[in-house]
C-alpha positions in Angstrom: 6.2 9.8 -7.4 8.9 7.8 -5.6 8.3 10.0 -2.5 4.7 9.2 -2.7 5.3 5.5 -2.9 7.8 5.5 0.0 5.4 7.4 2.2 2.5 5.0 1.2 4.6 2.1 2.2 5.3 3.6 5.6 1.5 4.4 6.1 0.6 0.8 5.2 3.1 -0.6 7.6 1.8 1.6 10.4 -1.8 0.7 9.6 -1.2 -3.1 9.4 -3.7 -4.7 11.8 -1.5 -7.6 12.7 2.2 -6.9 13.4 3.7 -10.1 12.1 7.0 -10.2 10.3 5.3 -11.9 7.3 2.7 -9.2 6.8 5.0 -6.3 7.3 7.7 -7.8 5.1 5.2 -8.4 2.3 4.2 -4.7 2.0 6.0 -3.2 -0.9 5.7 -0.1 -3.2 6.2 0.1 -6.9 6.5 3.1 -9.3 5.9 3.0 -13.0 9.2 2.7 -14.8 9.0 5.7 -17.2 10.7 9.0 -17.3 7.5 10.6 -16.1 5.7 8.0 -14.0 1.9 8.3 -13.8 1.2 5.7 -11.0 2.5 4.2 -7.8 1.2 1.1 -6.2 1.3 -0.2 -2.6 0.5 -3.9 -2.0 0.9 -6.7 0.5 1.3 -10.3 -0.7 1.7 -12.4 2.4 0.2 -15.9 2.1 -1.6 -17.8 4.8 0.1 -20.8 6.5 -1.4 -23.9 7.9 -0.7 -24.9 11.6 2.2 -27.1 10.6 4.2 -24.1 9.3 3.8 -24.9 5.6 1.7 -23.0 3.1 -1.5 -25.0 2.7 -2.1 -25.7 -1.0 -5.9 -26.1 -0.6 -6.2 -22.9 1.5 -3.5 -20.8 -0.2 -4.9 -17.3 -0.2 -3.7 -13.8 0.0 -4.0 -13.0 3.8 -3.8 -9.2 3.5 -6.5 -9.2 0.8 -8.7 -11.4 3.0 -8.3 -8.8 5.8 -9.0 -5.9 3.5 -12.1 -7.2 1.7 -13.7 -9.7 4.1 -17.5 -9.4 3.8 -18.1 -10.8 7.2 -16.7 -10.0 10.6 -14.5 -13.0 10.4 -11.2 -11.0 10.4 -12.4 -7.7 12.0 -10.0 -5.6 9.9 -12.0 -4.7 6.8 -10.5 -1.8 4.9 -7.2 -1.8 6.8 -5.0 -0.9 3.8 -7.4 1.7 2.2 -8.0 3.4 5.6 -4.2 3.5 6.3 -3.6 5.2 2.9 -6.3 7.9 3.2 -3.9 10.5 4.5 -1.7 9.8 1.6 -4.3 11.3 -0.8 -4.0 14.7 0.9 -0.3 14.5 0.7 -0.4 13.6 -2.9 -2.6 16.6 -3.8 -0.2 18.9 -2.0 2.8 17.3 -3.7 1.3 17.4 -7.1 0.3 21.1 -6.7 3.8 21.9 -5.6 5.2 20.1 -8.7 2.7 21.9 -11.0 3.6 25.3 -9.5 7.3 24.5 -10.1 6.7 23.5 -13.7 4.6 26.6 -14.3 7.3 28.9 -12.8 10.0 27.3 -15.0 7.8 27.6 -18.1 7.2 31.3 -17.5 10.9 32.1 -16.9 
């Protein structure tokens, strides 16, 4: 699962529409903390800044989320994170099949 999360973080960084240090630095991956994790998450938490360089309290919003889910063409990057992670689903299927085959082989021996 950690391999999957690490690869997802790389895909998200490559797929980021705006290559600012703030957006790239905010992309992180998490894995469930259990002996057998069942999920991994990739998220980006950069906050918008006002022109003076301080985070605007009245307009404090999650910038990557605004890019991902914008309903208008205001940001022109709708679906950037989900589209960047699509190849990860194929990799996940292959990885999980390999793990399943390994478990089955060990079970039979």
